[in-house]
N, C-alpha and C positions, 0 to 999 in steps of 0.2 A: 163891456168888451173893449179892451184896449186896441186901438188901431195903430199898427206899426207900418210906417211908410218906408219904402225902399226902392230906389232906382236900380233896375237891372240893365247891365251893359252887355250888349250882344254885338261883337265885332262882325262886320259884314265880311264874309269869306269870299275869296276869289273875285272881288269887285262886283258881285252881283247886286243890282239895285233892288231895294225893298220898297214896295209901295205902301201907302198908308192903309192900315187895316182898320176897318170900322169895328166898333164894339159889337160883339156877337152875343146871342143869348147865353146865359150861364150854363156851363156843362159841369159834370162831376167826373173826377178822376180818382181812382183808388191807388194809394201809394203805400207800400210796405217798406218801412225803413229797416236796416239791419238791426239785429238785437243789441241791446245795451247790457253791460255787466254791472251789477249793483256795486257802488262804491268806487267806480273808476270813471274818470272824465270821458265824455262821449261827444261825438260830433257826427250826426247823420243828416245828409243834405237831400233836398229835392233836386230836380234837374237844374242844370247850370243856366237855363234860360226858360222863360215861360213856355208852356206847351204851344204848339202851332195854333194860330188863330186867337191868342189871348193877349197880344201885345199891340200897343199903338206906337207909331214912329214919330218922334219929334223932328224938328227941322234940322237938328244936328245929326240925324241918322241913328240916334240911340233909341232902344226900346225902353219905355218908362212905364212902370207899373207900381202899384202899392199893394201890400199884402197885410191881411189881418188874420191872426191866429187865435184860436179859442179852444180851451180845454186841454192844453198840453200838460204832461205829467208834472207833478210838484218837483221843485228844484231844477226844472229844465225850462228853457226858453227857446222860442224861435227867433232867430236874428240874422242880420246880414253878416256875411263873411267876406274877407278881402278878395276872394276869387269870384265874387258876384253870385255865390250860392246862397240860397235861403235854407238855413240849417237849424236843426234841433241840437242844442248844446246843454251841458250840465251833467249831473250825476243822479241816477235813481238810487233809492234807499233800500229796495227789496225786490222780490220777484212779483211780476204782475203783467197783465196785458192791457195796453192803453190804446185808445183811439181818440182822435180829435180832428178838428177841421182847420184848414188854411184857405182863405179865399183871396183870389187875385182880382184887383180892381184896376181899371184904366186910370191913369194918373191925371188929375186936374180937370175932370169933366164937369164937376159941380162947383168949381170956384174955390174949394178949400183943399184941393190937392188929392182928393180921393173920389173915384167914381161912385155913383149911386147904385149901380147894378154890377154885381160880380161877374167877371168873365169866366172864371173857373173856380170850382170848389174842390180842393184836395181833401179827400177822406183818408187821413193818415193813421196807420196802425204801427205799433212797435211793441215788442216783448222785452221786458226787463228780467234778466236772469241773475240768480245768486250763485257766486263762485264757491266751489268746494275743492279741496286738494287732499288726496288720500294716497297713502303708501300701500299699494295692493301687493303684499308679499312680505317676506321677512325683513326685519331691520337689523338682524345680526348675522354675521358670517364668520368664517374661519380662514386664516391664512393658508393658502395652498389648496383650498376646496372651491370648485366652481360655484358661483353665486349669481342669482337672478332675482330681481325684484322690479316693481313697476310703480313709478310716481305719477299718478294720474290726476288730471284736472277734470272736474265734472261741473255741471250747472244744475241748479234746482229752479224750475223743473228741468228734466233732462233734455239736452239738445245736442245733436251731433255737429260740433263746430270745427272739428279737424284741428285739434290743438297741436302745436309744435313746441317742444321743451328745449331749453338751453340753460347751461350753467351761468348764473349771473353773479355769484359770490361764493366764497368758501371753496372747498375742493372735494371731489369724490375720493374715496379710499384708493390708494395706488393699486393699479391693476384692473380697476373697474372703468367702464365708459358708459356714456349716456347716448341713446339714440333719440331722434327727434320725437318719436311717439311716447317717450317716457320710460322705455326699458333701460334698466341699469344692469349690466352684465359684465362678467369677466371672472378672473381668479385673483382674489386679494393677495397682495404681496407684503403688506405691512400692517401689524396690529395697531389698534387705536380707535378713538371715537371721532368721527368726521361729520362736521356740520356744513351744510352747503345750501345755497338758495337757487331755486330753479325759476326761470322766467318763462311764462306761457304766452303764446300769441296765436292768432288765427286770422285768416283773411276774411272770415265771416263777420268780424267785428271791427269797425273803424276806430282803432286805438289812437289816442294821442301818443306821440312818440315816447314821452317819459312816463306813461301811465299804464304800461302793460302789467298784468297781474303777476305777482311773485309769491312764492311760499318756501319756507325753510323746512328742511328734512335733516335727519340725523341717522347715520349708520354706524354700527359698532362692529369692529372686526377683532376677533379673538386671536390667540396664538395659533401655532401650527395645528392644522386639522389632524385627526387621528390620535394615536396614543401620545401622551405627554412623555418627553424624554425622561428616562429614569434619573432619580437623584444621584448625585456623585457619592459613591460609596466612601466610607471612612478610609483614610490613607492607610496603606499597609506598610509597615516598616520593612526596609529592604533585607534586614537580617533579624533573626530571632532576638528577643530582648535578652540582655546580659543577665538579668535576674529572673528567676521563676515568677509566675503570676502570684498575686497576693493570695493568701489563704482564703478558702471558702469555695463553694460551688460556682461553676460558670453559669451566668444568667444572661437572658436577653432583656435589654433595658430600652423602654420606650414609654411615651405617654399613652394614656388611654385614648383610643381613636374616637373622634367625634362622628356625627352623622355625615353622610355624603348626599349629593344630588345627582341623579342620573344625567349623563352626558357632560357633566362638569368635571374638571380635573380633580383627582383625589389621590392623596399620598399618605402612607404611614412610614415613618422613618424609625430605625432602631440601631442599636450598637450592642456589642457583646462585652460583658465585664468578666475579667479573670479567664479569658480564653487566649489561646495561642494561635496566631494567624498561620496559614489561611483558614478562614471559617466559611463553611458552606451552609446554605439554608434550604429547607424544603417544607412543603405543606404535608403533614403526616396524618391529618384528620380533618374532616369537613371539606369545604371548598370555598375558594375566593368568590366574591361577587363577580358576575360576568362582566368582562371588560377590564378587569384588574389583573396584574401579573406580578410575579415575585422577582425582585432584583436583589443584588448584593446588599444594598443598604436599606431595603424595606420593600414596600408594595406601592405600585403606582399604576396609573391608567385613568380611563374614563368609564365608570360603571354604566351598564346599559339596561339594568333591570332593578326595580325597586324591591325591597325585602330586607329581612334581617338574616345575616349570615354569620355562622360560627365556624371557626377553623383553628387548627393548631399548627404552629410553625416550630420546626425543630432545627437547632443549630449544632453543627459538628465541627470541632476545631482540629488542628493538626495532630493532636494527641488522641483523637477519637473520643474526646470528652463531649458529652451532649448536654444541651439545655433546651427546654421547651417553654412555649408560651401560647396561651389560648386567647384569641381575640373574638370579640363580637362587634360586628359592623352593621349599622342600619343605613340603607340607601333609600332616599325618598324620590318620588317622581318630581320633575320640575313643574312649575306653574305654567300651563299652556293657555294661550289666549288666541282668539280669532282676529283676523284683520281682513277687510276693513270693518271697523265697528259700525260705520254708517254706509249702507250700500247705495249705489247709484239709484235714484228714484225711478219708479216704474210708472207707465201710463196705461190706463184701462184700454183694453183692446189692442195693445201693441205687444210685439214679441219682446222678450226680456231675457238677458243672460248676465249673470254675475258669478264670479269665482271667489270662494273662501280660501284663505291661507292660514297656516299656523306657523308662527315665527320660531318656535323652539320644538325640538323633537326630531324623529327620524321618519322620512318618507318610506312608504306611502301612508297617508292618513285616511281614516274612515269617518264619515260624517253621518249623523242621524238627527232627526228632530226629537227633542225631549217630549215625553208624554204630556199631552195637554197643550203643546205649543203648535201653532199653525202658521203656515205661509199664506199670503194672499191667494184666494181662489184662482186656480189656473196655473199656479207655479208649483214646482216640485224640486226636491233636493236629492241629487244623486249621491251615491256613496263616496264619490271622489271630490265632493264639495262644490259642484256646479248647481246653481239655482237657475232654472230656465222654464220657459213656457210662455203663455199669453195671458196677461192679467185680465181677470173678469170683474174685479171690483170687490167691495166698494172702495171709494177713495178715502183713505185714512192712513195713519201711521201705524205700522205693525212692529212690535217688539218680539223677536223670534228667538227662543232659547234652543241652542243647538249643542248636542253632545258629540264628542269626537275623540279619537285615540290614534296613536301612532303605531308603527309596525311592531314595536316591542310591547305595546299595551299601555303606554303612558296615557292617562285619561285627562280629558278637559271638558269644560262646560262654560259656555259664554252666550251673551245676548248680542244680536245684531239688530239694527234698526233699518226698516225699509218703508219708505213713504210711497204710497200709491196716489197718483193724481189723475184727474180727469184728462182725457185727451182733448187738445184744443179744438174748438168748434171751427169748421171751415167757413170762411166768409164768402158770401155770394156776391 
């Protein structure tokens, strides 16, 4: 056991005289330091002076004590700080619960600078937590459409530390703002992909000034919500052509349409050969995919239902000459995924709540457990995506497969991870 010696300076307040205190029998004091966050510098201190009855007074009026630490966490040391505190400093590497002792000795009572009998034994405990940062909600939005998501900081094991978030780099999409609890809300005003860094802090952890945890997030904002503006129709000559159209029948010319994806912009453009303007168009057989509409220069919009659709478009020019063309369009469902992929950890015997989100699709969504997949005992999944209950155990990591669909029937299936840990044992 290494013995670390440290004089503690205690300024006499209000001029009160302090008499020499004799060494008293050893006592034990339990001290719980604030939690540490793995990978971030930490400084947690004992009281700024020895506890009452544990100091001796030298001739110059200073309290002098020596301290010996034993069993402190790896990569962390107990040491003297400039403000006369006896502090645990360093970085933990993972999550764990630690306990160790610090003994206070009277200074110089046995000739070598350290007393033979400890005045006080500090039984010190500290929890080391692993940080996790999760975007709980969609990462994509649309210009002009209200948007809400949540950039949350968690710890493993779970601990309610009262995080406060602030933007430390990059920028949020224009029109969105961040609240201290991590909510990002507003109505986007400009399309683009925006990367930004959030800094998290909490009064429950004694951060070094330059070492508060940060995490990067990215949000993508698409063009204007709702229907996509129709394509510009072919220019119409102000006067009929001086020469009659070329010989041959009037035809509708366009490329063969490719497949589309529900909720994504989709367009078919066409032109008329050997017709005389103005030309009008109509669907004379079948039906367009839901969400698409007919315009002068083609078909445009955002499809809302997957399927294969066949329809016929008829063009009529100013001479009442007609042309028809039949189209077959396949619309696919988008790939839907759940977030967060890793849920906040749960503790046996503790109440638990977690919300599932789907980043693509149309609200409301419906959630169910896949056959053969189970949540930890005591938890249940509601149809609106809320996982709640009181965990009964056992402590392990669960991979839960969940099926879900949006209001139009777009299906999805994904796996989320939920770790169940034992509740900490109360110390007596």
